[in-house]
BASEMI-767864 format. One record per residue: residue in one letter; residue number from 1; chain; x, y, z of N, C-alpha, C in turn. Coordinates in steps of 0.02 Angstrom, whole numbers, always signed. Last residue first. Layout:
! BASEMI-767864
code; pos; unit; nu; nv; nw; cau; cav; caw; cu; cv; cw
A; NUM; A; X; Y; Z; X; Y; Z; X; Y; Z
...
! end
This chain:
! BASEMI-767864
code; pos; unit; nu; nv; nw; cau; cav; caw; cu; cv; cw
E; 301; A; -645; +744; +764; -612; +679; +779; -630; +628; +726
V; 300; A; -733; +837; +713; -662; +845; +700; -626; +779; +711
E; 299; A; -853; +791; +766; -844; +793; +694; -771; +797; +675
A; 298; A; -832; +813; +902; -841; +745; +878; -831; +741; +803
E; 297; A; -828; +951; +906; -768; +915; +923; -772; +843; +898
Q; 296; A; -962; +978; +875; -909; +1001; +830; -844; +963; +842
A; 295; A; -1025; +923; +988; -1040; +896; +921; -986; +915; +871
A; 294; A; -976; +1006; +1087; -960; +935; +1090; -972; +902; +1022
L; 293; A; -1037; +1125; +1048; -964; +1120; +1047; -941; +1047; +1047
L; 292; A; -1170; +1092; +1072; -1148; +1107; +1003; -1072; +1102; +997
G; 291; A; -1165; +1078; +1211; -1184; +1022; +1169; -1162; +1031; +1097
R; 290; A; -1136; +1206; +1251; -1086; +1154; +1263; -1101; +1091; +1222
R; 289; A; -1257; +1266; +1214; -1194; +1289; +1185; -1140; +1235; +1192
Y; 288; A; -1348; +1201; +1298; -1355; +1195; +1225; -1289; +1212; +1191
S; 287; A; -1298; +1247; +1420; -1294; +1176; +1405; -1303; +1163; +1331
D; 286; A; -1329; +1383; +1410; -1258; +1363; +1416; -1250; +1289; +1399
A; 285; A; -1467; +1378; +1408; -1432; +1404; +1350; -1358; +1383; +1351
S; 284; A; -1488; +1327; +1538; -1510; +1289; +1480; -1472; +1312; +1418
A; 283; A; -1443; +1430; +1618; -1407; +1366; +1620; -1425; +1323; +1560
S; 282; A; -1544; +1524; +1581; -1473; +1539; +1572; -1431; +1475; +1570
S; 281; A; -1666; +1465; +1618; -1651; +1480; +1548; -1577; +1491; +1534
D; 280; A; -1735; +1370; +1714; -1667; +1397; +1718; -1642; +1410; +1647
G; 279; A; -1860; +1306; +1716; -1857; +1379; +1715; -1788; +1410; +1721
V; 278; A; -1872; +1173; +1699; -1874; +1197; +1769; -1864; +1272; +1773
K; 277; A; -1861; +1164; +1560; -1924; +1146; +1592; -1929; +1173; +1664
E; 276; A; -1728; +1196; +1543; -1778; +1242; +1516; -1846; +1229; +1548
L; 275; A; -1670; +1084; +1597; -1660; +1148; +1630; -1710; +1200; +1606
V; 274; A; -1709; +990; +1499; -1734; +984; +1567; -1728; +1050; +1605
E; 273; A; -1637; +1036; +1389; -1711; +1031; +1385; -1741; +1028; +1455
A; 272; A; -1506; +1022; +1436; -1532; +1089; +1418; -1608; +1089; +1416
L; 271; A; -1498; +884; +1447; -1494; +925; +1508; -1522; +995; +1494
S; 270; A; -1503; +852; +1312; -1556; +828; +1357; -1557; +869; +1421
I; 269; A; -1383; +911; +1271; -1447; +934; +1242; -1505; +913; +1287
F; 268; A; -1287; +839; +1348; -1294; +912; +1354; -1361; +937; +1329
A; 267; A; -1307; +707; +1301; -1318; +723; +1371; -1327; +798; +1381
R; 266; A; -1276; +718; +1163; -1341; +693; +1185; -1356; +714; +1257
T; 265; A; -1141; +761; +1166; -1193; +804; +1138; -1262; +783; +1163
S; 264; A; -1053; +736; +1321; -1077; +713; +1255; -1133; +759; +1231
P; 263; A; -934; +707; +1447; -972; +756; +1407; -991; +727; +1339
Q; 262; A; -933; +611; +1575; -919; +600; +1504; -961; +648; +1462
L; 261; A; -951; +666; +1703; -907; +607; +1693; -886; +599; +1621
A; 260; A; -1035; +772; +1682; -975; +783; +1722; -925; +726; +1711
V; 259; A; -1140; +717; +1615; -1096; +762; +1577; -1032; +777; +1616
A; 258; A; -1195; +640; +1722; -1172; +608; +1660; -1123; +653; +1623
A; 257; A; -1235; +735; +1815; -1183; +687; +1834; -1153; +654; +1772
S; 256; A; -1335; +794; +1740; -1278; +835; +1762; -1219; +789; +1781
L; 255; A; -1424; +688; +1730; -1392; +713; +1669; -1331; +757; +1686
Y; 254; A; -1463; +670; +1864; -1431; +616; +1827; -1393; +642; +1766
D; 253; A; -1519; +798; +1893; -1464; +772; +1933; -1426; +717; +1894
R; 252; A; -1623; +811; +1799; -1568; +860; +1800; -1508; +831; +1837
A; 251; A; -1703; +703; +1837; -1674; +704; +1770; -1614; +752; +1768
K; 250; A; -1744; +744; +1963; -1701; +685; +1957; -1667; +683; +1889
G; 249; A; -1821; +857; +1922; -1766; +863; +1969; -1717; +804; +1964
W; 248; A; -1919; +806; +1832; -1869; +855; +1810; -1809; +860; +1857
F; 247; A; -1994; +687; +1781; -1962; +694; +1847; -1903; +742; +1837
S; 246; A; -2058; +652; +1664; -2066; +722; +1689; -2043; +728; +1762
L; 245; A; -2027; +535; +1607; -2075; +532; +1662; -2092; +601; +1690
R; 244; A; -1929; +575; +1520; -1992; +551; +1492; -2047; +547; +1544
Q; 243; A; -1831; +603; +1617; -1856; +657; +1573; -1924; +637; +1543
C; 242; A; -1804; +478; +1666; -1836; +528; +1710; -1865; +586; +1670
I; 241; A; -1740; +426; +1552; -1802; +395; +1578; -1840; +444; +1622
L; 240; A; -1630; +510; +1543; -1678; +508; +1488; -1745; +479; +1511
G; 239; A; -1563; +479; +1663; -1585; +548; +1650; -1638; +550; +1596
L; 238; A; -1533; +346; +1642; -1579; +363; +1695; -1606; +434; +1686
A; 237; A; -1440; +362; +1536; -1501; +323; +1526; -1553; +341; +1579
L; 236; A; -1339; +435; +1601; -1376; +465; +1545; -1442; +429; +1534
L; 235; A; -1299; +336; +1692; -1325; +400; +1716; -1365; +437; +1662
L; 234; A; -1253; +239; +1602; -1311; +225; +1645; -1341; +289; +1672
D; 233; A; -1145; +307; +1547; -1199; +284; +1503; -1262; +269; +1544
P; 232; A; -1059; +331; +1656; -1093; +388; +1623; -1150; +367; +1577
D; 231; A; -1049; +254; +1806; -1056; +237; +1735; -1093; +293; +1699
D; 230; A; -1034; +257; +1942; -996; +305; +1902; -998; +288; +1828
R; 229; A; -1111; +153; +1993; -1127; +222; +2011; -1092; +273; +1967
H; 228; A; -1149; +17; +1979; -1117; +54; +1924; -1129; +129; +1934
K; 227; A; -1217; -37; +2084; -1154; -69; +2065; -1115; -28; +2014
Q; 226; A; -1326; +47; +2093; -1292; +29; +2155; -1223; -2; +2141
L; 225; A; -1380; +52; +1967; -1338; +108; +1988; -1300; +92; +2052
W; 224; A; -1467; -53; +1957; -1400; -60; +1926; -1352; -6; +1951
K; 223; A; -1575; +9; +2016; -1545; -50; +2048; -1474; -60; +2022
E; 222; A; -1606; +105; +1924; -1578; +127; +1988; -1551; +69; +2029
G; 221; A; -1661; +25; +1823; -1600; +63; +1811; -1567; +86; +1875
Q; 220; A; -1776; -22; +1887; -1724; -69; +1867; -1657; -33; +1856
V; 219; A; -1846; +98; +1902; -1829; +58; +1961; -1772; +10; +1945
L; 218; A; -1865; +134; +1767; -1825; +176; +1811; -1801; +137; +1873
Q; 217; A; -1950; +32; +1725; -1886; +42; +1691; -1839; +82; +1735
K; 216; A; -2060; +58; +1802; -2023; -4; +1814; -1953; +0; +1783
E; 215; A; -2094; +179; +1739; -2079; +178; +1811; -2039; +116; +1829
P; 214; A; -2124; +147; +1607; -2062; +183; +1622; -2043; +184; +1696
T; 213; A; -2194; +41; +1525; -2193; +46; +1599; -2128; +81; +1620
A; 212; A; -2172; +48; +1395; -2242; +57; +1415; -2248; +62; +1491
S; 211; A; -2023; +137; +1346; -2057; +83; +1381; -2130; +100; +1395
Q; 210; A; -1926; +171; +1232; -1989; +203; +1250; -2033; +149; +1282
L; 209; A; -1754; +166; +1257; -1814; +126; +1249; -1876; +164; +1275
E; 208; A; -1640; +231; +1293; -1678; +259; +1236; -1745; +224; +1226
G; 207; A; -1588; +151; +1394; -1608; +220; +1409; -1651; +251; +1355
F; 206; A; -1559; +36; +1323; -1607; +33; +1377; -1632; +103; +1394
Q; 205; A; -1457; +81; +1240; -1521; +62; +1210; -1576; +58; +1263
I; 204; A; -1358; +102; +1338; -1382; +159; +1298; -1450; +142; +1268
V; 203; A; -1339; -31; +1378; -1361; +20; +1426; -1391; +79; +1390
L; 202; A; -1289; -88; +1262; -1354; -111; +1288; -1382; -61; +1338
Q; 201; A; -1167; -22; +1252; -1215; -18; +1196; -1285; -38; +1219
S; 200; A; -1099; -60; +1371; -1122; +9; +1361; -1175; +15; +1306
H; 199; A; -1137; -198; +1470; -1112; -176; +1405; -1142; -108; +1388
W; 198; A; -1122; -331; +1584; -1130; -258; +1576; -1099; -237; +1510
Q; 197; A; -1216; -479; +1590; -1152; -446; +1573; -1165; -373; +1558
H; 196; A; -1337; -511; +1658; -1287; -562; +1645; -1218; -533; +1631
N; 195; A; -1409; -397; +1663; -1399; -433; +1726; -1345; -486; +1719
L; 194; A; -1413; -370; +1528; -1372; -327; +1571; -1362; -357; +1641
A; 193; A; -1501; -470; +1482; -1433; -467; +1457; -1388; -427; +1504
K; 192; A; -1620; -440; +1550; -1588; -506; +1559; -1515; -503; +1539
I; 191; A; -1643; -311; +1499; -1634; -322; +1571; -1598; -388; +1585
L; 190; A; -1658; -337; +1362; -1603; -295; +1386; -1590; -305; +1460
L; 189; A; -1775; -419; +1361; -1712; -442; +1332; -1653; -403; +1360
A; 188; A; -1870; -332; +1415; -1853; -394; +1451; -1786; -422; +1427
Q; 187; A; -1871; -235; +1314; -1852; -217; +1382; -1831; -279; +1421
Q; 186; A; -1918; -310; +1205; -1852; -278; +1202; -1827; -261; +1272
K; 185; A; -2045; -340; +1248; -1997; -395; +1240; -1926; -368; +1237
D; 184; A; -2097; -211; +1246; -2099; -249; +1308; -2048; -307; +1306
Q; 183; A; -2085; -171; +1114; -2043; -139; +1164; -2041; -177; +1230
A; 182; A; -2119; -210; +979; -2114; -259; +1034; -2069; -231; +1090
G; 181; A; -2128; -143; +858; -2171; -123; +913; -2172; -171; +972
V; 180; A; -2035; -170; +767; -2099; -204; +758; -2146; -191; +817
R; 179; A; -1927; -96; +812; -1957; -77; +748; -2024; -111; +737
N; 178; A; -1890; -163; +927; -1918; -96; +933; -1956; -77; +869
L; 177; A; -1834; -276; +872; -1895; -283; +913; -1930; -215; +919
S; 176; A; -1721; -215; +818; -1771; -244; +774; -1837; -255; +810
N; 175; A; -1651; -181; +934; -1673; -128; +888; -1727; -153; +841
G; 174; A; -1626; -312; +983; -1666; -264; +1021; -1693; -208; +977
Y; 173; A; -1540; -361; +885; -1606; -392; +894; -1652; -345; +932
V; 172; A; -1430; -279; +911; -1463; -277; +845; -1533; -306; +850
A; 171; A; -1400; -316; +1043; -1415; -246; +1027; -1452; -241; +960
I; 170; A; -1371; -452; +1029; -1427; -431; +1071; -1449; -360; +1053
V; 169; A; -1255; -444; +952; -1314; -477; +925; -1376; -455; +963
Q; 168; A; -1170; -380; +1043; -1184; -349; +978; -1247; -378; +946
P; 167; A; -1165; -470; +1154; -1194; -402; +1160; -1212; -370; +1093
H; 166; A; -1216; -636; +1146; -1167; -589; +1121; -1197; -519; +1121
K; 165; A; -1307; -731; +1176; -1279; -694; +1232; -1227; -642; +1211
H; 164; A; -1339; -791; +1059; -1393; -758; +1095; -1369; -717; +1155
L; 163; A; -1238; -864; +1006; -1238; -793; +990; -1293; -755; +1028
K; 162; A; -1267; -992; +1044; -1207; -962; +1073; -1204; -887; +1059
K; 161; A; -1376; -1024; +965; -1387; -1008; +1035; -1326; -974; +1067
P; 160; A; -1385; -952; +801; -1355; -1000; +849; -1361; -977; +921
T; 159; A; -1542; -909; +738; -1477; -883; +758; -1447; -930; +810
Y; 158; A; -1667; -958; +724; -1615; -990; +685; -1545; -961; +698
Y; 157; A; -1737; -870; +807; -1737; -942; +822; -1679; -977; +786
W; 156; A; -1725; -749; +741; -1692; -757; +807; -1686; -832; +825
I; 155; A; -1804; -775; +631; -1733; -759; +621; -1695; -771; +686
D; 154; A; -1927; -794; +696; -1898; -849; +656; -1823; -838; +646
E; 153; A; -1952; -669; +748; -1937; -724; +794; -1906; -783; +758
L; 152; A; -1987; -602; +631; -1925; -583; +667; -1904; -639; +715
L; 151; A; -2107; -666; +606; -2053; -670; +557; -1986; -653; +589
A; 150; A; -2182; -626; +717; -2166; -698; +707; -2109; -707; +658
K; 149; A; -2198; -490; +698; -2158; -513; +755; -2137; -586; +746
Q; 148; A; -2281; -496; +586; -2216; -461; +582; -2170; -486; +638
E; 147; A; -2391; -558; +639; -2352; -594; +588; -2283; -562; +580
S; 146; A; -2439; -460; +724; -2420; -525; +752; -2376; -564; +704
I; 145; A; -2473; -357; +637; -2416; -348; +682; -2392; -414; +712
P; 144; A; -2508; -412; +469; -2529; -400; +539; -2468; -396; +584
L; 143; A; -2430; -326; +331; -2442; -387; +369; -2468; -369; +439
E; 142; A; -2399; -205; +280; -2458; -237; +252; -2476; -301; +290
T; 141; A; -2279; -167; +334; -2340; -137; +363; -2404; -168; +336
D; 140; A; -2154; -264; +377; -2197; -255; +319; -2264; -231; +345
A; 139; A; -2008; -212; +461; -2078; -231; +465; -2115; -216; +401
R; 138; A; -1853; -278; +416; -1895; -219; +419; -1968; -242; +418
Y; 137; A; -1696; -341; +448; -1768; -354; +452; -1805; -288; +460
E; 136; A; -1564; -311; +455; -1598; -297; +392; -1673; -306; +396
D; 135; A; -1525; -357; +579; -1527; -285; +568; -1566; -267; +505
L; 134; A; -1527; -495; +563; -1572; -463; +612; -1580; -389; +599
L; 133; A; -1429; -508; +464; -1496; -535; +453; -1547; -502; +500
S; 132; A; -1319; -449; +529; -1347; -418; +468; -1417; -443; +454
C; 131; A; -1297; -540; +632; -1311; -469; +648; -1344; -435; +588
Y; 130; A; -1268; -652; +555; -1329; -651; +595; -1347; -581; +619
V; 129; A; -1147; -611; +489; -1205; -636; +452; -1269; -628; +493
D; 128; A; -1057; -576; +592; -1078; -526; +542; -1143; -547; +507
L; 127; A; -1044; -702; +655; -1070; -644; +692; -1096; -591; +644
E; 126; A; -985; -775; +551; -1050; -796; +578; -1083; -738; +616
L; 125; A; -863; -708; +541; -910; -708; +485; -980; -725; +508
N; 124; A; -806; -739; +665; -819; -669; +647; -870; -663; +590
A; 123; A; -796; -878; +651; -836; -849; +705; -854; -777; +691
L; 122; A; -709; -887; +543; -777; -913; +536; -823; -884; +590
A; 121; A; -593; -833; +599; -624; -800; +541; -696; -822; +532
T; 120; A; -569; -931; +697; -582; -861; +716; -617; -823; +660
G; 119; A; -548; -1047; +619; -602; -1044; +669; -620; -973; +688
S; 118; A; -515; -1009; +445; -495; -1025; +514; -555; -1018; +561
V; 117; A; -604; -1083; +306; -572; -1027; +341; -556; -1048; +412
V; 116; A; -638; -1212; +266; -619; -1163; +215; -582; -1104; +246
K; 115; A; -677; -1340; +315; -621; -1301; +345; -593; -1251; +295
Y; 114; A; -790; -1404; +279; -731; -1413; +235; -671; -1372; +257
H; 113; A; -875; -1361; +383; -864; -1433; +371; -800; -1445; +330
K; 112; A; -877; -1221; +373; -850; -1254; +433; -831; -1326; +418
L; 111; A; -933; -1204; +249; -869; -1170; +263; -836; -1202; +324
D; 110; A; -1053; -1271; +267; -1002; -1299; +222; -934; -1268; +234
R; 109; A; -1117; -1183; +356; -1104; -1252; +376; -1050; -1284; +332
L; 108; A; -1130; -1063; +282; -1086; -1066; +341; -1068; -1138; +361
L; 107; A; -1224; -1056; +184; -1158; -1080; +165; -1112; -1091; +225
K; 106; A; -1334; -998; +239; -1339; -1069; +221; -1271; -1099; +204
Q; 105; A; -1285; -868; +248; -1301; -905; +309; -1305; -980; +296
L; 104; A; -1280; -835; +114; -1217; -842; +151; -1227; -879; +216
P; 103; A; -1416; -826; +81; -1375; -880; +52; -1308; -890; +89
G; 102; A; -1442; -710; +170; -1477; -774; +174; -1437; -831; +145
W; 101; A; -1362; -599; +132; -1349; -634; +195; -1383; -703; +201
D; 100; A; -1285; -517; +27; -1337; -568; +18; -1332; -618; +76
G; 99; A; -1193; -418; +6; -1240; -410; +61; -1298; -459; +56
A; 98; A; -1096; -435; -86; -1162; -416; -112; -1212; -403; -56
M; 97; A; -992; -477; -6; -985; -412; -40; -1053; -387; -66
Y; 96; A; -1045; -601; +33; -1031; -549; +83; -1028; -481; +50
Y; 95; A; -1051; -669; -88; -1113; -658; -50; -1103; -601; +0
A; 94; A; -913; -670; -118; -960; -637; -163; -1026; -622; -127
D; 93; A; -857; -743; -13; -836; -673; -24; -887; -635; -67
A; 92; A; -920; -866; -37; -933; -830; +26; -914; -756; +19
L; 91; A; -863; -897; -160; -935; -890; -155; -954; -851; -92
L; 90; A; -729; -909; -125; -749; -856; -172; -824; -843; -167
R; 89; A; -738; -1021; -40; -712; -957; -15; -734; -899; -59
L; 88; A; -785; -1118; -128; -826; -1098; -70; -803; -1031; -42
L; 87; A; -675; -1128; -213; -739; -1105; -240; -785; -1081; -183
G; 86; A; -581; -1183; -129; -569; -1118; -159; -632; -1086; -185
R; 85; A; -645; -1306; -98; -632; -1256; -46; -621; -1186; -74
D; 84; A; -772; -1397; -164; -711; -1362; -184; -699; -1303; -136
S; 83; A; -891; -1461; -144; -840; -1467; -91; -774; -1433; -108
P; 82; A; -976; -1447; -252; -994; -1415; -189; -941; -1418; -135
K; 81; A; -972; -1436; -404; -917; -1455; -359; -928; -1422; -291
K; 80; A; -1096; -1402; -458; -1059; -1458; -487; -1004; -1483; -440
S; 79; A; -1136; -1293; -386; -1183; -1350; -390; -1148; -1412; -418
H; 78; A; -1030; -1207; -410; -1038; -1236; -343; -1085; -1296; -344
M; 77; A; -1055; -1168; -540; -994; -1206; -525; -1001; -1241; -458
P; 76; A; -1172; -1093; -526; -1173; -1156; -564; -1112; -1200; -550
R; 75; A; -1114; -987; -440; -1170; -1030; -419; -1173; -1096; -459
L; 74; A; -1013; -916; -510; -996; -960; -455; -1052; -1008; -436
I; 73; A; -1070; -834; -607; -1021; -886; -627; -1014; -938; -573
Q; 72; A; -1152; -754; -535; -1181; -788; -594; -1135; -844; -619
L; 71; A; -1063; -699; -445; -1110; -750; -421; -1142; -788; -479
A; 70; A; -1001; -601; -522; -962; -658; -497; -1008; -715; -476
E; 69; A; -1104; -511; -538; -1078; -546; -597; -1038; -608; -577
S; 68; A; -1115; -471; -403; -1173; -501; -437; -1151; -540; -499
P; 67; A; -990; -412; -371; -1009; -476; -342; -1067; -510; -378
K; 66; A; -881; -323; -420; -941; -342; -458; -966; -410; -434
E; 65; A; -754; -271; -388; -813; -256; -347; -877; -265; -386
E; 64; A; -645; -317; -452; -678; -260; -483; -740; -237; -445
L; 63; A; -624; -428; -375; -574; -374; -371; -602; -310; -401
L; 62; A; -730; -502; -424; -732; -479; -354; -682; -422; -343
L; 61; A; -682; -528; -551; -743; -488; -544; -750; -462; -472
L; 60; A; -577; -613; -518; -563; -549; -551; -622; -502; -543
E; 59; A; -646; -722; -470; -602; -686; -425; -586; -616; -453
A; 58; A; -706; -760; -590; -748; -739; -534; -707; -699; -483
L; 57; A; -592; -797; -661; -633; -741; -684; -678; -715; -629
A; 56; A; -549; -908; -588; -506; -849; -591; -545; -787; -614
K; 55; A; -656; -992; -617; -642; -975; -547; -599; -911; -545
D; 54; A; -641; -1004; -754; -702; -972; -727; -692; -951; -655
A; 53; A; -519; -1072; -758; -526; -1007; -789; -586; -969; -761
A; 52; A; -548; -1193; -695; -498; -1149; -665; -504; -1078; -693
F; 51; A; -641; -1240; -790; -660; -1231; -720; -613; -1182; -685
C; 50; A; -565; -1247; -911; -622; -1201; -904; -641; -1188; -831
G; 49; A; -465; -1331; -947; -449; -1281; -896; -506; -1232; -884
K; 48; A; -507; -1405; -1050; -504; -1439; -985; -488; -1390; -928
P; 47; A; -490; -1319; -1160; -557; -1329; -1130; -556; -1363; -1062
Y; 46; A; -383; -1219; -1210; -375; -1277; -1165; -441; -1289; -1128
T; 45; A; -427; -1117; -1294; -371; -1158; -1314; -365; -1222; -1273
I; 44; A; -537; -1060; -1225; -543; -1080; -1296; -489; -1131; -1314
K; 43; A; -488; -1034; -1097; -548; -1075; -1105; -555; -1101; -1177
L; 42; A; -378; -950; -1125; -368; -1014; -1090; -428; -1060; -1103
R; 41; A; -439; -839; -1181; -392; -879; -1221; -384; -948; -1190
K; 40; A; -503; -792; -1067; -543; -813; -1125; -501; -858; -1171
L; 39; A; -394; -758; -992; -438; -811; -968; -482; -837; -1023
L; 38; A; -345; -654; -1072; -303; -713; -1059; -345; -772; -1034
Q; 37; A; -449; -562; -1063; -432; -592; -1127; -390; -655; -1119
R; 36; A; -443; -526; -928; -503; -558; -955; -488; -595; -1020
A; 35; A; -319; -462; -925; -330; -523; -885; -391; -562; -911
Q; 34; A; -348; -352; -1004; -298; -400; -1026; -305; -466; -989
E; 33; A; -437; -287; -921; -461; -313; -985; -412; -365; -1013
I; 32; A; -353; -253; -812; -410; -297; -803; -434; -328; -869
Q; 31; A; -220; -215; -761; -238; -226; -832; -295; -276; -834
N; 30; A; -168; -199; -634; -227; -159; -653; -243; -163; -728
N; 29; A; -76; -290; -602; -49; -230; -634; -105; -184; -660
D; 28; A; -152; -394; -560; -113; -359; -509; -83; -294; -536
A; 27; A; -196; -435; -686; -244; -405; -639; -207; -365; -584
A; 26; A; -78; -488; -737; -110; -431; -771; -158; -396; -724
A; 25; A; -58; -592; -647; -8; -539; -652; -38; -477; -685
R; 24; A; -170; -672; -677; -162; -643; -610; -113; -585; -611
A; 23; A; -139; -707; -808; -200; -667; -795; -195; -634; -726
A; 22; A; -26; -783; -782; -20; -724; -825; -80; -677; -813
F; 21; A; -79; -886; -710; -34; -839; -676; -22; -777; -717
L; 20; A; -156; -944; -812; -188; -922; -749; -144; -871; -714
L; 19; A; -58; -976; -906; -108; -926; -922; -145; -900; -860
N; 18; A; +18; -1074; -835; +49; -1013; -863; -3; -958; -873
V; 17; A; -79; -1172; -810; -49; -1136; -754; -17; -1071; -778
V; 16; A; -101; -1213; -941; -157; -1185; -902; -130; -1144; -844
P; 15; A; +21; -1269; -981; -1; -1206; -1011; -58; -1173; -971
M; 14; A; +138; -1352; -931; +76; -1338; -896; +48; -1271; -920
A; 13; A; +243; -1356; -1014; +215; -1421; -997; +148; -1413; -961
S; 12; A; +239; -1225; -1140; +246; -1249; -1071; +216; -1318; -1062
K; 11; A; +213; -1169; -1257; +272; -1213; -1255; +281; -1245; -1186
D; 10; A; +106; -1088; -1234; +97; -1143; -1281; +155; -1192; -1282
A; 9; A; +162; -993; -1140; +109; -1040; -1121; +106; -1100; -1168
S; 8; A; +249; -891; -1163; +278; -958; -1158; +225; -1012; -1145
Q; 7; A; +170; -778; -1162; +206; -795; -1224; +233; -866; -1223
S; 6; A; +123; -774; -1030; +75; -784; -1085; +110; -805; -1150
L; 5; A; +241; -755; -956; +199; -813; -944; +152; -826; -1003
L; 4; A; +292; -633; -1006; +331; -695; -1010; +288; -757; -1003
K; 3; A; +186; -544; -976; +210; -553; -1044; +247; -619; -1052
E; 2; A; +173; -552; -837; +116; -568; -880; +139; -584; -950
A; 1; A; +300; -507; -799; +279; -575; -782; +222; -597; -827
! end
């Protein structure tokens, strides 16, 4: 196809189309350099086809997983033709592949306005973008802690309100709050979210949270237990909280119940540590052993 299309281009009524499809055929046949040469030929021989050639070259660079090079071509083109749907799609793909979330976030409105992607695809992209923005935030230790928290709050403020209730977004935001030392706000966030909708990822994060008020954390967790008595994630969370409080008996009971319902490395190891604290060395060693076995099985899966 590449050979026929390129050889007949000069005789064709639509030579630009011939060369574009010839380049696509070469790329599909992993002849990347040949595809580049065909696009170069197109630009030299048919200057009016430069826009289409550059767009095809950017797409080729994305196929080669070179988003930075593609962006060098796409950004100037976008400034000239901001409403070109094909260009917007390529630009979004390039930003996504490069992990350049800020510019992609700014592009979301145009993707929606010009109906570049379907509603479902746009919703998924929006979720990825804001989760990545929140997840990428890292505290700058040279800034005052209040300013670090303010910068994170700015990201949260600009996150669409509809996503504020999405468990995945809440989990990522909670982890970021933890990184800037805002555990009190993280705890309030998780409690509000879990009262609204139950989600294992949030339950696990609640259990791992190093709260300044672990007693209140335990009281809240035990309230949830009335409705979620057989939830292994909640039982593990309660076991971890009791372990931090040095409530060894309660910790042992919660962790034992957790491993009975859903064996996991984390639960077995925590139970082993608690059993060691209460002086049951034999049971502790057995729990460590079972934890290692669970880890090996997880690796195999």
